[in-house]
C-alpha positions in Angstrom: 29.6 -29.4 62.7 32.9 -28.3 63.9 32.9 -25.3 61.7 29.5 -24.1 63.1 30.9 -24.8 66.7 34.1 -22.7 66.0 31.8 -19.8 64.5 29.8 -19.8 67.6 33.0 -19.8 69.6 34.3 -16.8 67.7 31.1 -14.8 68.2 31.0 -15.7 72.0 34.6 -14.7 72.5 34.4 -11.4 70.4 33.4 -9.4 73.5 33.8 -9.5 77.1 32.0 -8.2 80.3 34.1 -6.0 82.7 33.5 -3.9 85.6 34.9 -0.3 85.5 37.0 0.7 88.5 36.2 4.5 88.9 37.8 7.3 90.9 34.6 9.6 91.3 35.1 13.3 91.9 34.1 16.7 90.8 36.4 18.5 88.4 36.5 21.8 86.7 37.0 21.8 82.9 38.3 24.7 81.0 36.3 23.8 77.8 33.7 24.5 78.7 34.1 26.4 81.8 32.1 24.3 84.3 32.4 21.6 86.8 31.5 17.9 86.0 31.1 14.9 88.3 33.0 12.2 86.7 34.2 8.7 86.6 37.9 8.6 85.7 38.5 5.0 84.9 41.5 3.3 86.8 41.6 -0.1 85.2 42.1 0.8 81.7 43.8 -2.7 81.3 40.3 -4.2 80.7 40.1 -2.6 77.3 41.3 -5.1 74.6 41.5 -5.4 70.8 37.9 -7.0 71.2 34.9 -5.0 72.0 34.3 -4.5 75.8 30.8 -4.7 77.5 30.7 -2.7 80.7 28.4 -4.4 83.1 28.8 -2.2 86.1 31.0 0.5 87.7 32.8 0.2 91.2 34.1 2.9 93.4 33.4 5.1 96.2 31.1 8.0 95.2 31.8 11.6 96.3 29.4 13.3 98.8 26.6 10.9 98.6 26.5 11.0 94.6 25.4 8.1 92.6 25.9 6.7 89.1 22.9 8.8 88.0 24.9 12.0 88.9 27.9 11.1 86.9 28.1 13.7 84.0 31.6 12.6 82.5 33.6 9.5 81.9 37.5 9.8 81.3 39.5 7.0 79.9 43.0 7.9 79.4 46.0 5.8 78.5 44.4 2.6 77.1 46.8 1.5 74.5 44.9 -1.7 73.8 41.4 -0.2 73.3 40.6 -0.4 69.5 36.7 -0.3 69.9 34.4 1.9 71.8 33.0 0.0 74.9 29.3 -0.9 75.0 26.8 -0.3 77.8 28.3 2.6 79.4 25.1 4.3 78.8 23.1 1.7 81.1 25.5 2.4 84.0 25.7 6.2 83.6 22.5 7.3 82.1 23.1 11.0 82.2 26.6 11.4 80.5 27.2 14.8 78.9 31.0 14.5 78.4 33.0 11.5 77.0 36.8 11.7 77.1 38.9 9.0 75.6 42.5 10.0 75.0 46.1 8.7 74.5 44.5 5.4 73.5 44.3 3.2 70.3 40.6 3.8 69.4 40.4 3.1 65.5 36.9 3.6 64.7 33.8 5.1 66.3 30.1 4.7 64.9 26.7 6.2 65.5 25.7 3.0 67.3 28.5 3.6 69.7 27.1 7.1 70.5 23.3 6.3 70.2 22.9 5.9 73.9 24.1 9.2 74.9 21.3 11.8 73.7 22.4 14.5 76.0 26.2 14.3 75.0 27.5 18.0 74.8 31.3 17.2 74.6 33.1 14.4 72.9 37.0 14.4 73.3 38.9 11.8 71.4 42.2 13.3 71.0 45.4 11.4 70.7 43.8 8.3 69.1 43.9 6.2 65.9 40.5 7.2 64.2 40.6 7.1 60.4 37.0 8.1 59.1 34.3 10.2 60.2 30.9 8.8 58.7 28.1 11.0 57.7 25.7 9.6 60.3 28.2 9.6 63.3 26.6 12.4 65.4 23.0 11.5 64.3 21.8 10.7 67.8 23.8 13.6 69.6 22.1 17.0 68.5 23.2 18.8 71.6 26.9 18.5 70.9 28.8 21.7 71.6 32.4 20.4 71.5 34.3 18.0 69.3 37.9 17.3 69.8 39.4 15.1 67.5 43.1 16.5 67.6 46.1 14.2 66.7 44.3 11.1 65.1 44.8 9.4 61.9 41.8 10.8 60.0 41.9 10.5 56.1 38.4 10.8 55.3 35.3 12.8 56.6 32.0 12.4 55.0 30.5 15.4 53.3 27.8 16.2 55.8 29.4 14.9 59.0 29.1 18.0 60.9 26.3 19.8 59.1 23.2 19.2 61.4 24.9 20.2 64.8 23.4 23.5 65.3 24.8 23.8 68.8 28.5 23.1 67.8 30.7 25.9 69.0 34.3 24.2 69.0 35.5 21.7 66.4 39.3 20.8 66.6 40.6 18.8 63.7 44.3 19.5 63.9 47.0 17.1 63.4 45.4 14.6 61.1 46.1 12.9 57.9 44.1 15.4 56.0 44.4 19.2 56.7 41.0 20.5 58.2 41.9 23.1 60.9 40.2 24.3 64.0 37.1 26.5 65.0 37.2 27.6 68.5 34.5 30.2 68.2 30.9 29.3 67.1 30.9 31.8 64.2 34.0 30.1 62.7 32.1 26.6 62.5 30.3 27.3 59.1 33.5 28.1 57.4 35.3 25.0 58.6 32.2 22.8 57.8 32.1 24.3 54.4 35.7 23.4 53.9 35.2 19.9 54.7 32.0 19.7 52.5 34.1 21.1 49.5 36.4 18.2 49.7 39.2 19.1 52.2 39.4 15.8 53.6 39.0 12.9 51.4 40.9 9.5 51.2 44.2 10.3 49.6 44.3 14.1 50.7 
């Protein structure tokens, strides 16, 4: 009986519900060249080694905007973030841009990205990601930019990037395996082919 209770206790404590504290503002981004209305997360200490569930966002919106107007979320310098937070999509329903950088994100799955069908930019540079699974972007057909610079990637499944017809920038430099970068749409097929031919497998 004690073992059952302990199991339930672990399940209950495996994640926590938190509020994001946002600075809301419009910011121009060079890649792509456009302005996004974004939430820049201030309380990055809420992210721990466990998975964090986001229950709401707090902060003063800019010029009468609302959560439905938020197009980007920016999380920088979250050294204890190992797992992608959940339920962000329920707070910000129209996200096109996710940036998590200078953190300790170790893994990301297709379920993590499932709630963002309009995602165009995924910027996860300076993290600890090790593997890119084949189905990772299966729910994000509109992705145009993927930035994975300076992670720990040692394995990429063969067809991980193959179905992304709108992809035009793919940055994979500074990882365990040597994959390179494609910053022009016409260079994407060559980089994808390199990956499919085995440029990034465990042990490379």
